[in-house]
N, C-alpha and C positions, 0 to 999 in steps of 0.2 A: 258201511254205514249207509242209511237210508238217505236219500236226498229230503231237505225240508221245503216245504210247500213257499213258494214266494208269494203271499197274499199281496192283493192288490193294497196300495197306500190308499188313504182317505181322498187324496186328489185324483188317484187312477181310478178308483170306485166311482167318484162323481163324474168323471169324464166317460167311464165305460157306460154307465147307466144313461147320460146324457144322449151317447151315441145310439144306444139300443133303442130309447124312445123317439129320438129324430129318425132313425132308418125306418122304424115302423111307421110313423105318422106320416113321413114323406111317401113311402109306398102306398099307403092308403088313400092319401090325398090324389097322387097321380091315379090310381086305380079307379078311384071315384070320377075323376076328369074324364078318362078313357070311357068308362061304362056308359056315363051321361051322353058323351058326344059321338061314339062309335058302337056302342054295345059291346065292347071287348074289355078284357083284363089287361093290366100292365104286362102280364106275362106273355100273352098274345101279341100285343103290340112290339115287345121285343123281339119275338121271332120274325114278324113282317119286317121290321127294320132291318134285321140281320140279312133277311133273304134281298131286301130291296138293294144292299150295297155289294151282294155277291155278283160274280159275273153271270149274265143272263138269267139274274134273279134266281138262281139255281144253286143248291149245295145237297151234297150226300147228307142224309138223315144224320149219320154219325158225326159228320163235321158240324152240322147244325147244334146237335147236342152238345157238343164240345165248346163251341162257342156261346151258346146260351147257359152253359154250366148246368144243364139239365140231365136227368136219368132217361135213359131210352124209354122207359114206360111212360114217364111224365111227357116227353116229348111226343110220343105216339099219341097220347089222349089229346093232347093240344092240336096235334096236326088233323087228327080226326076232326075237331070241332072246326077247324079252320077250313078244311075241305068242304063240311058241310054248310058253312057260309060263303062258299065259292070263292075264297080269298087264297087258297093254295091248293095245288094238285100235287100227287104223288106219281111218279112214273120209275120204270125199271131201268136199270142202266142198260145201255146201248150194247156194250160188250160183255157185261157180267149181269147176268139176270137176278143175282142175289143182292146187288146194289140198288138201293132205293134212294132217289133224289126227290126233293121237296122244291117246288117252284113256285113263286109269288105270281098268281094270276094278274090281268089286267085289272080286274075287280078290286083284288087284293092291293095292288099298287094305289088304285084310285081312293081306296079307304085310307090307306096310310097317307096319302098326299092330302087328302082333306083333314085329316085328324093332326097331322104333324103341327101345325101353327097353334092349335090349341094346348097341345101336349107341351111345346116349347114354351108357351106362356106359363103353364102350371109348372114347369119346372123352375123358369125365372121368378114367378111370384111366390114359390114355396121354398126355394132354396137361394139362388143368386142374388135377389133383390135385397135379402138380409145381409150379404156379405160385400166388404170392400174388394177391392182390386187384388190387395195383398193377401185377404183372407182366401181369396179363391186360389191365388198362387199357393198359400199354404195347405188348403185342402187337396189340390192335386199333389202336393208334393208329399202329404199324409199318406193319401190313396195309394199312390206309386210305391212308398217304402211298405206299405203292408202288403201290397200285390206282389212284390219282389219275393218277399218271404212265402207267401201262399203259392205261387207260381212254381217256386223252388221246390215245394212240396207236392203240388198237385197238378202242375202243368200250366201253361199259359192260358191267360183270360182272354187274350186276343183283344185287349182294351187298346185303340190307337193312342199313340203317344207323341206329343208335340214338344220338341224343346225350344 
């Protein structure tokens, strides 16, 4: 016997549609702030931030793609643009020439350093200022519960967790 579709309840449908609208509008607001303040997209900022946290500000391209949850082709396009801006450089591996590393340049680190305060303020203004401390904890718990399922299916998202 075929399984029946488990349709969303009215309550779940309202929550789902609110989540979709919030996620889209939040990303657009953060993207607008970054375009205005640094001439970069939110996607490019994430790449620079990931590299800034890596040892020597360097990651293998495959590792960077995994941490950013990006396809190799999408990441390659982004790195091309970041290289043109002088914010990232690519280097072949010292022992394996097939390996390519992405490294945050001094100019990339500086633009990230200058942009981070405005970005954090935009995150606060558009998300956290609307939430109580209890809601922040609930948001974290919700995200971690969903990530646990998604990571089991697709691999870890490498999101730092603090208990």
